[in-house]
C-alpha positions in Angstrom: 17.9 140.1 28.0 19.0 136.8 29.4 18.5 136.0 33.1 20.8 133.6 34.9 19.6 131.2 37.6 22.1 129.0 39.3 21.0 125.6 40.8 23.1 122.7 42.2 22.2 119.6 40.1 25.3 117.5 39.6 29.0 117.8 39.0 28.7 118.2 35.2 29.0 121.6 33.4 25.3 121.9 32.4 23.1 124.8 31.5 19.8 125.3 29.7 18.8 128.3 27.6 15.2 128.8 26.6 15.4 129.5 22.8 11.6 129.8 22.5 8.7 129.6 25.0 5.7 130.2 22.8 3.0 127.9 21.4 2.6 127.0 17.8 1.7 130.5 16.6 4.3 132.3 18.7 3.7 135.6 20.5 2.7 138.1 19.2 0.3 136.3 16.9 0.0 137.5 13.3 -2.7 140.2 12.9 -3.7 140.0 16.6 -4.2 143.3 18.5 -4.8 141.9 22.0 -2.9 143.4 25.0 -0.4 140.6 25.1 0.4 140.8 21.4 0.8 144.6 21.7 2.9 144.4 24.9 6.2 146.2 24.9 7.6 143.9 27.5 10.3 141.8 25.9 9.3 138.8 28.0 6.0 138.7 26.2 7.7 138.1 22.8 7.9 134.3 22.4 9.4 132.3 19.6 8.3 128.7 19.1 9.3 126.2 21.8 12.9 125.0 22.0 15.8 124.7 24.4 19.6 124.7 24.1 21.4 122.3 26.3 25.1 123.0 27.0 26.6 119.9 28.6 30.3 119.6 29.3 31.2 122.1 26.6 29.0 120.7 23.9 25.7 122.0 22.5 22.4 120.1 21.9 19.0 121.5 20.9 15.6 120.0 21.7 13.3 120.7 18.7 14.0 122.9 15.7 10.8 124.8 15.0 10.1 127.5 12.4 12.3 130.0 14.4 15.4 127.7 14.6 17.6 130.0 12.4 16.6 133.1 14.4 17.2 131.3 17.7 20.6 130.0 16.7 21.6 133.6 15.7 20.2 135.2 18.7 21.9 132.8 21.1 25.1 132.9 19.1 25.4 129.2 18.8 28.7 128.4 17.1 28.5 124.6 17.2 25.8 121.9 17.6 26.3 118.2 18.3 22.7 117.0 17.9 19.0 117.8 17.5 16.6 115.9 19.7 12.9 115.9 18.8 9.9 115.6 21.1 7.3 114.9 18.4 6.3 115.5 14.8 4.3 118.6 14.8 5.5 121.4 12.5 6.2 123.9 15.3 8.8 121.5 16.6 10.6 120.4 13.5 10.0 122.9 10.7 13.5 124.6 10.9 15.5 121.4 10.5 16.8 122.5 7.1 19.0 125.1 8.8 21.3 122.5 10.2 23.1 123.1 6.9 25.1 125.9 8.4 26.5 123.5 11.1 27.2 120.9 8.4 29.3 123.4 6.5 31.2 124.7 9.5 31.7 121.4 11.3 32.3 119.3 8.2 30.1 116.4 9.5 26.5 115.2 9.4 24.1 116.4 12.1 23.1 113.7 14.5 19.3 113.6 14.9 17.5 111.7 17.7 13.9 111.0 17.1 11.0 108.5 17.3 9.8 106.5 14.3 6.8 108.9 13.9 9.2 111.9 13.8 11.4 110.2 11.3 8.5 109.6 9.0 7.6 113.3 9.3 11.1 114.4 8.6 11.3 112.2 5.5 8.1 113.6 4.3 8.7 117.3 5.0 12.4 117.2 4.0 12.3 114.5 1.3 15.2 116.1 -0.5 17.5 115.4 2.5 17.0 111.7 2.1 17.1 111.2 -1.7 19.7 108.9 -3.2 21.0 111.6 -5.5 21.0 114.7 -3.3 20.9 118.2 -4.6 24.2 120.0 -3.7 24.1 121.8 -0.3 21.1 120.1 1.2 21.4 119.2 5.0 23.4 116.2 5.9 21.9 114.2 8.8 22.3 110.9 10.6 19.1 109.6 12.0 19.2 107.8 15.4 15.9 106.1 16.3 14.9 106.4 19.9 12.1 104.7 21.9 11.4 104.7 25.6 14.8 103.4 26.6 17.5 105.8 27.9 20.1 106.7 25.3 23.5 108.4 25.3 24.7 111.3 23.3 28.4 111.6 23.9 28.7 111.7 27.7 25.1 112.9 28.2 22.5 110.3 29.3 19.0 111.1 28.2 15.9 109.4 29.6 12.7 109.6 27.5 9.4 110.0 29.2 6.1 109.5 27.4 3.5 112.2 27.8 0.2 112.4 25.8 -0.6 115.3 23.6 -4.3 114.5 23.3 -3.9 111.1 21.6 -0.4 111.7 20.3 2.6 110.2 22.3 5.2 112.9 22.8 8.7 112.5 24.2 9.7 114.5 27.2 13.3 114.2 28.3 15.2 113.9 31.6 18.9 114.7 31.9 20.2 114.3 35.4 18.1 116.4 37.7 16.5 118.4 34.8 13.2 117.4 33.0 11.8 119.1 29.9 8.1 118.5 29.0 6.3 120.2 26.2 2.9 119.5 24.6 1.5 117.4 27.5 -2.1 116.9 28.5 -1.8 113.7 30.5 1.1 111.9 32.1 0.6 108.3 33.5 1.8 107.4 37.0 4.4 105.0 35.4 5.9 107.9 33.5 5.6 110.3 36.5 7.8 107.9 38.4 10.6 108.6 36.0 10.3 112.3 36.7 10.2 112.1 40.5 13.4 113.5 42.1 13.8 116.1 39.4 15.2 119.3 40.8 14.3 121.5 37.8 11.1 120.8 35.9 10.0 122.6 32.7 6.4 122.0 31.7 3.9 123.4 29.2 1.1 125.7 30.4 -0.8 127.0 27.4 -3.4 129.2 29.0 -5.8 129.5 31.9 -8.8 127.9 30.1 -9.2 124.1 29.5 -7.5 122.8 26.3 -7.9 119.5 24.5 -4.2 118.7 24.2 -2.2 120.9 26.6 -2.0 121.5 30.3 -3.7 124.7 31.3 -2.4 126.7 34.3 -4.4 124.8 36.9 -3.3 121.4 35.5 0.3 122.4 35.2 0.4 123.6 38.8 -1.2 120.4 40.0 1.4 118.4 38.0 4.2 120.4 39.5 2.8 120.0 43.0 2.7 116.2 42.5 6.3 116.0 41.1 7.6 118.5 43.8 10.7 119.8 42.1 12.9 122.5 43.7 12.0 124.8 40.9 9.6 124.7 37.9 9.3 126.8 34.8 6.2 127.2 32.6 6.7 127.2 28.8 4.7 126.7 25.5 2.7 129.8 26.4 -0.1 131.3 24.4 -1.1 134.9 24.0 -4.4 133.9 25.6 -2.6 133.2 28.9 -1.8 136.9 29.6 1.3 139.0 30.1 4.2 137.4 31.9 4.1 140.1 34.7 0.4 139.2 35.4 1.0 135.4 35.3 3.8 135.5 37.8 1.6 137.1 40.4 -0.5 133.9 40.5 2.3 131.4 40.9 3.7 129.6 43.9 7.1 130.8 45.1 9.0 127.9 43.4 7.2 128.3 40.0 8.3 130.8 37.3 7.4 131.7 33.8 10.1 130.9 31.4 10.9 133.7 28.8 13.0 133.6 25.7 16.7 134.0 26.5 16.3 132.7 30.1 19.4 130.7 31.0 19.6 128.3 33.9 23.0 127.2 35.1 22.8 123.7 36.6 26.4 123.3 37.9 27.9 122.6 41.3 
């Protein structure tokens, strides 16, 4: 069941829905019989990480992982302006093929915003999309290369922020007073400066134990304390973290665990 949280950010009509809040394996994990994977709490069921941005009546999605089709159906998304990618790992781009449905309905190519590294991965994984003589019915996309400069999608300004996923650069994104960060282990002071002033911060927190390429809980909370948003939400959560009900007992009063279907309204 979706939960609605209203925050005053700016004068735009702006909301964020968490389509997925799980790590690369999702939760439950295949063939796992741990307490989290066997939990009957719907908040402990996590598809792969993705968010839906609704901005002035238009829809945008950050990352199309393996669960993209299911996420679009579950959220009843009827139109989509663009896909924006954080990085090239499979759990963030594997579902791109299913933009076909929006091609058919909207009668236009899907706008895709991504780095050079993501473009290379898309051309490799979905080679048939980019062939000169395309098979009928394959996705139709228009690639827009992004770097560290702010860019515009319709009337929505997006500011990229570089975070490091071990040694891999990953794009985080700031839209107004909202910042979305996934797959981060380190964030330089220069990039943190772009985030400061954020009112709503979403950041990955994989588990309690140390991890080579993700914030653990302690590191995520330290990062949140440094940025000092009004509210923060944890995402990209592993079954090793524990049940949501248990995690929430350990958090500061302005920090929450995101769950699939959670919707945040960011309007005046």
